[in-house]
N, C-alpha and C positions, 0 to 999 in steps of 0.2 A: 384547028381541030383538036378536041380533047380526047382523052382515052377513058371516058366515064364507063365504069364497069356495070354490067347487068347485076341486079341484086343477088341472083343465084351465084354469080362469080364471087361475091363477098363471102358467101357461105363456104365456098370451096377454099378461099384464102384462109378463112378462120380455121378450117379443118387442117390445112397444111401447117399453119403457124402453131396450132395447138399440138399437132403431131410432132413438130420439131422440138418444142420446149417443155411440154408437160411431161413430168416424170424425171427430169434431170435435176438431181438433188445437190450436185456439186456446184456451188455458186459461180466459180470461175468458168467452168465449162458452160454453164447455163448462159452467162453473159455473152460469151463468144458465139453461142448458137443464136442468141437474140440478134446480135449485130448482123450476122450472116443472113438470117431469115428475113429481117426487116429490110435490109438493103436489096436483097433479091426480089422481095415482094413489091417494093415501091420503086424499083429501078433508081435507087439513090447511090450517090458516090460516097456519102459520109453518113455515119450514125454514131451517136454517143449516148451514154447512160450515166446519169448522176444519181447517187443515193445519199441519204442522210448519213453523216458520220456517226459511228458508234459512240464515240466519246463526247460528241457535241451535236445533238440532233438539230440545232438551229443553223447548221451549215451543211450544204450538200457538196459532195466531191465527185469528180469524174472518175468512175471506176472501170469504164470500158469505152473504147472508141475505135473507129476505123477511118480510113482516109486521113485528111489533115487533123481530125480530132484525136487520132492515135497519139499525137505528140503532147497532148495535155493530160493524158491518163496519169493519175497520181499526182498531178500538179495543180490543175484548175479546181478551185472551190469558190463557192459563193455563199454569203449569208442569205437566209430565206428572205425574199423580197428584193435582193440586190440585183440590179440589172435585168437583162432579158431572161436568163435561166432562173434567177431567183424569183422573178415574177411568176414564172410557170409553176414554181414550187409552191406558190400561194394559191394555185388553182386556175390561173389564166391559160388560155390556149392561143396559139398563133399559127397562121398559115401565110407566110411571107412569100409573095410571088415574084418580086423583083427587088433590085437594089434601091429603087426609089422608096418603096415601103420600108426598107431597112433604115434609110436615111431619116424618115419621119420618126421612127422609134428612137433614133439617136438624138434628135432634137428634143424629144420628150424625156431624155435621160434614162430610157429603158434599154438602151444598147450601149454597154460600156466599152466593148472591145478590150476587155481587161487582159485577155491572153492572146491577142492577135499576133504579137511578136513571136510567141512560142508556136502558135498554130501554123503561121505562114512564114516561117524563117527562110524558106527557099526563095520567097519573093520579097525578101527584105521587110517583112511585116505587113505587106500590102494585102488587104483582104481579098480572098478568092471566093467569097460567099456570093451565090447567085439567088438562091431561094431555099425555103425550108419550112418544116412543120415542127412544132414543139408541143408536147402533151405531158401533163402530170401523170405519174404512175400512182394510181389510187386504188385503195380497197375501202369501199364505202366512203367515209369522210376522212380517212387517214391517207395522207400523201407520203409515199415512200421515197419519191424522188422525181426525176424528169427524164424523158427520152426524147431525142431529137433526130430528125433526118434532114440532110442538107444536100443541095445541088442535084436536082433531077437530071438524069443522064440525057444529054442533048440528042441522042440518036432515036429517042422515042417521040411519039406523035405530039405530046405536050412538052413545052419547055419549062413548065413549072408544075408543082404539085396541085392536083385538082381537088375539088370538094369530095369526090369519091375516094381519092387517095387519103384525105384527112379522115373520112369515115372508117376506112380500112385500118388506118394507123391508130385510131382510137380503140378499135377492137383489139388490135395487136397489143396496145398499151395495157388494156384490161387483163388480157391473158398473161402478159409479161409480169404485171404487178403481182398477180396471184402466184405465178411460178417463182418469182424472186422471194416473196414472203415465205413460200413453202420451203425453198432451198435454205433461207436464213434460219427458219425454225428447225429444219433438219440439222443444220450445222450446229446450232446452239444445243439441241438435244444430244447430238452425237458427242460434242465436246464435254457436256456435263456427264453423260453416261460413261465416257472414257475416264473422267476424273474419279467418279464414284466407284467404278469397277476397279480402278487401280488402287484406290484407297481401301476398298474391301479386300482386295487381293493382298495388299501389304499387311493389313491388320490380321487377316486370317492366317497368312503365312507366319506372322510373328507370334501369335498367341496359341494356335492349335498345337497341341502336343505338350504344352507347358503344364506339367502335372503338379508342381509345387506352387501353392497359392501365392506365396510372396513373390516368387519369380514371375508368375503369371501377371500379377498386378503391376510389378515394376516394368514388365515388357509392354503392358497396355499403356502405361503412362508415357513411356519412351516413344512408342509408335504413334500415339495420338498427338503428342507435341510435334513430332517430326512431320506428320501428315498435314496438320493445320498451321504449322509455323508459329506455334504458341510458346510463350516463355514459361507458363505455369499450367499444371494439370493436377486435379485431385479427384479421388474416388471415395465416396461415402457409401458404406453398406449398412443395411438394416440389421440390427442385432436381435437376439431373442427377446430382449427387453423393449423392443420397438423403438430403439434409438438409432439415429443415423450417426455412425462413427466414421471418422476419417481413417481409412486403412492404408492409403497410399497417396503420395504427393510429390511434386517437384517444384523447383523455384521456391518462392516464399511459402507455398503450401506445405513444403517439406517440414516446416517447423511445427505444424499442428497434427502430424500423423500420430495416431494412437492417443491424441489429447482431445481434439475437437469433437463435440457431440451435440446433436440437436434433436429435440423432440419433433414429431411430425407437425408441420405447420409453423415451427419456430424459425424466424428469420428467412432469408432467401432460400437457403438449402432445404429447410423444412417445408416451405411453401411449394417448391418444385416437386417434392416427393408426395406431399399430401394431396395437392390439387392436380397432380399428373400434368404439369404444364411445362412449357419450354420458355426460358427467359434469355433475352439478349440485351445486355446493357452495353451501349455503344460508346459511352464517354463518362468522365468523372461527373459531368453535369447531371446525367441521368442517375448516377449513383447517389449524388447528394439529394435528389428528389426522392429516391426510395428511402434514404435515411430519415428524411423529414416525415415520411408517411409511416415510418416504423417497419418497413419491409426489409430493411438491412439493419441487423442488430450490431454488427461489428464486435461480436462477442469475443473473438480471439484476435482482434487487430493488434493488440500489444505484443502478442506472441509471434504473429505472422510477419509484421513489418519491423525489421530491426536495422534499417539503414541508419547511418550516422546522423542524418538530418531529422530522423524520427518522423519523416513524412510517409504517408501511405503511398505505396507504389502502384496501386490499381489504376488501369486505364480502360479496360473493356472486358467483357465476359460472355460466355455461352454456358448455360446449365440445362441439363436434360435428365429426366428420370431413367433409371435402368429398370426395365420391366420385361416380363415374359407373360403375354396375355394380361390377366388382371393381377398378376403377382408382382409386387414391388420388391426389388432387390436393393435399390439405393439410388444414388445420384452421381453423375459425372460432370465435372466443370473444367473448362479451359479458360485461361485468362491471359490478357496482354498479347494480342496479336503483334508480331514483329512488323514494324513499319506502317501500322495503321489499324483499321478496325476489321473485324471478321465480315466477309462478304456473304451474300445470299448463297453462293455456291459452298462456302465454308459451312454454313448452317446445314445445308442438305447433306453434305459429307459427314458432318458431326453426328447428325441424327441417325444416319445409316450405321456409322461406326458404333454408336451407343447401343444399337440393337445387337450388333455382333458381340460386343463386350458383355452385354447382359446374358446372352446365350452361353458365351464362353465361361463366364464366372459360374453360371448355374451348372454347367457340365464339368467344371474343373475337377470335382472329386469323383465323377462318374466314369470318366474316360480312363481306361487302362491300356496297356500296351497290346493286349491280345485283340481288342476290338476297336483300336484307334481308327482304322480306315472306315469301318462302318459308322462310327459316331461322327467322324468328320464329314462324311457324305450327308448325314442327316442335318448336321449343322449348316452345311452349304445350301441345302434345300430351304431351310428356314431363312437364311440370309437372303437367298434369292427372292423369296416372297416379300420380305420386308423391304429390300432394296427396290423391288419393283414398285411398291407402294410409294416410296419416297420420290423415285424418279418420275412416276406418273403424275404426281402433284405439280411437277415443273413443266410438263409437256403442254404445248399450245393445243387448243381444241381445233384440230384440223378439219373436223366435219363442217364447221361453219364456213370454211373456205369453199368447199364444194357447193353448199347451199347458195352462197353468194354468187358464185360463178354461174350456176344454173339460172338464177334470177336475172343476172346481168345479160346473159345470152338471150333469155326470153324477151327482155325489153328491147334489145337491139335486133333480134331475129325472132319474131313471133312464132315462126314455124321452122325450127332448126331441123336439118335432115338427120337421118339415122347415124351418119358418121360423126356428127357433132356430139350427139348424145353418147355415143361410144367413147369419145374422147373425154367427156365429162366423167364417165364411169372410170376411165383410166386414171384420171386425177384422183378420184376417190380412192381407188385401189392403191395408188402410189402413197398417198398420205397415211392410209391404214398401215402400210408397210413400215412407217416410222415407228409404229408402236410395237413392232415385232420383238424388239429387244425386251420391252417391258413384259410382253406376253410370255417370252421364253423364261424370264426370271420368275414370273408369277406361277406359270404352269408347272415348272420344275419343283416348286416348293410345295405343291399340293399332292396328296395321295391320289393315285389314279383309280378312277371308278369307270369301268368300261360300260358302254351302252351297246351291247351286242345285237346285231340283227343279221338276217340272211343277206349276204353281199357276194358279188362276183369280183374277185381281186383284179382280174384283167380289166374290168370296167373302171375300177378305181384308178388303176395305173394309166389307162388310156386317157381318162379325163385330165389327169395331171400332166400328161405328155402334151395334150392339146393346149392347155393353159401355158405351159412352159414354152412351147413353140411360138405362141402369140407374143411373148415378151422377149424371146431370144432367137432372132432370125438367123444369127450367124452360127449357131450350134446345131449340129445334126443329131437327131434322135433316131436310134435304130432299134425298134421294138421287135422282139421275137416272143410272142405270147402263146402259151399252150392252151388251145381251146378245149382240151379234155379236163381242165381243172373245174371241179364242181363248185357250187356256191357253198359258203361256210358261215357259221355264226361268228362274226367278228365286229369290232367297233370300226365301221367304215370311215367315220369322220377322223378319228385319230390316225388310222393307217394312211388316209389321204394326206394328212399333215406330215406324216413320216416320209412318204414318197416325195412330197414337195421339198422337205428339208434336205433330203439326199440329192435331189436334182439341183437345189440351190447351192449346195456344197460343190457339186461338179462344175456348175457355172463359175463359181469363184475360182476354183482351181485351174480351170481352163484359161480364164482371163489372166490369172497370175502367171501362167506359163507362156502367155502370149502366143498361143497356138493359132496359126493361120486357118486351120480347119479343125475346130473343136468338134468332138463327137462323144455321145453317151450311148452305150449299149444297154438295153434293158431286156432281160430274159426271164420268163416264168416257165416252170414245168412242174409236173406232178411228181412227188417224191417216189422213190423206188417201191416203198411199201403201200403206196396209194393213200396214205393217211396224212401226208403233209404237202404243203405248198412251198416251193423253193423259188426265191426271187434273187436275181443277180443284177446289180447295177454297177457298171464299170465305165470310167471316163479316161480321156487321154490328157488329163490336167497335170498339175505339178506333183501329184502324188503325196503320200504320207510315209514318214519314216517308220520302220518296223517297230521300234521301241517307243513310239510316241503314244502317250496315254489318251487316245482319241475320244474314249467314252467317259473320261473323268471330267467333271464340271470345272470350268474356268481354265481349261486347256484347249487351245484352238490353234490351227495352222494359219488362220486368217487374222490379220492384225486387229481388225475391229470385232472379231468374234468373241462370244462369251464361253463357247464350249458347252453351252447348255442344250443346244439343238440336238446334237448326237446323243448326249446323255439322256434326253427325253425320249428319243427314238428307241434307244436300248431298253429303257424302262418300259415303254409301251409294248414292245415286242415280247419282253420277258413276262409281263403281266398276262399276255395272251397265251403264255406257255410256249413261246417260241424262242428263237436265238438269232442274234446278228453278230457277224464277225467280219473283220477286215481280212481279205484274202490276197494272195499274191497274184500279180498280173504276169502273164506269160512273157510279155515284152518288157516288163519292168518299167512301164510308163503309166502314169496316172494312178488312180485308186479304184479299188473294187470292193464292194460290200455284198455279202451273201446273207440272206434272211431266210429262216425256216419258220413256217407257221403251221400249227395243227389244223386239220380239217375236222370241224365239229358240226354235228347236226342239231337242229332245233329240238329242244326237249319238250 
């Protein structure tokens, strides 16, 4: 007797699996959830996941395992096409129902038993394998890895995995592949964002406030070299005579400071400036090619390179124009990456730094001590916008994942139920969340233009509470909303985002404090004079130090935060003519924000 499931049961299984894994962006936690969910769903004793190695995509490695497969995590790896697991990585699928079928694979050299000794060490290397299914993890034609389940639990009706089990497993594999790709993309974006933000923070901290131009340029050179691990850096600025003159340099470029000059379009430096182009020379070979084409003049080589052997010391280079809008300021170059060539991440960081440097140089004579804070904030806004543009160019197009998943489900289940469709929407919302950092950077850099309409602040808050509850079942929301508050002319969309940001901060703080019972109190009331709306949001999270600059950009109590969220909230409230402040909690636990907004009528 088999345990073939009714088709509608498959829909329920998919809903359960998607609910378990969709939205988990930490790869390690995602893989653990996949193991647990897959074993429970298919009544299996063992599950293992193999993914392509980052440094060698022609090899798959075991990244997660349960049961006897747990012993080969981080050990087992196969070339694509090697043995049983490697064959699955080429696109094959297997449902092995007994050891006789396994033996046939062995005779065809498709089962190597390469890591039997490690897996079954307790039985002296003797195989404990009874049956199993192996499916490739695919997104369209791209195979990410392999997922396997082994040894159907003997206490169930069937002693081996059925065809229905295989169908369910294929659906699981599709969802898992998308979730894994989503998590890897998030990880890559997060790592890159962290590097870029750190680089921006370092450069900004180093150069803002440097009022003497020579000191400023020297600091830029020093910080850029340190950030990109380069041996050489040089800055060329455009003179009143429309010449590019070397005004600062380190390494062998120090020899041409105040000497080297290029007209626009002359040599590599002149081409970068005139054509507004970025140049990356990866080797001496590429340099020789540019010399032959006349793109590298070597106009000051005799002055730059003064080694005893008289050999040029150049290995590689990045060059980028310094511009603000359409205004050209000059060119910045870094040369000779220590230990190798500049990476794609170095390029992104360098381009972001170049924008910061252009702004800083432009502002260097305008900033004085009395308005330093105001000018710095404007600088950070512009940095945010430009950094967002650079980061956004590196982000995967997550929308295609959602489209593909909908198509895949439609093919497997022509009539998916409402629960499935909701889960697909959840995946979409989760991937959109990955772009939140970019949106924060970009939105903070733009002047706020309100689109006011007649709105009810209680309705806005209630809507955000419902959304928050749907995503955070463990945190209690306690609303106390004053029904006497009238409608007012406000930008409902922006205020909705503000409430969302404050709730998101509370969520992070509660999780950081490991509260067993997290809670957020939200209260609205009519101001004493009847002309204002007062909003109070308080949580029992980890709290905020009294002297912490919570509303200043690039200051955050959260390790992965940019500090732009609350800065944007403050700006939005103030543009409305309101006020937001951090207030003290009576029990000195958690954080509390008080917002005051004016009540205005339609003109």
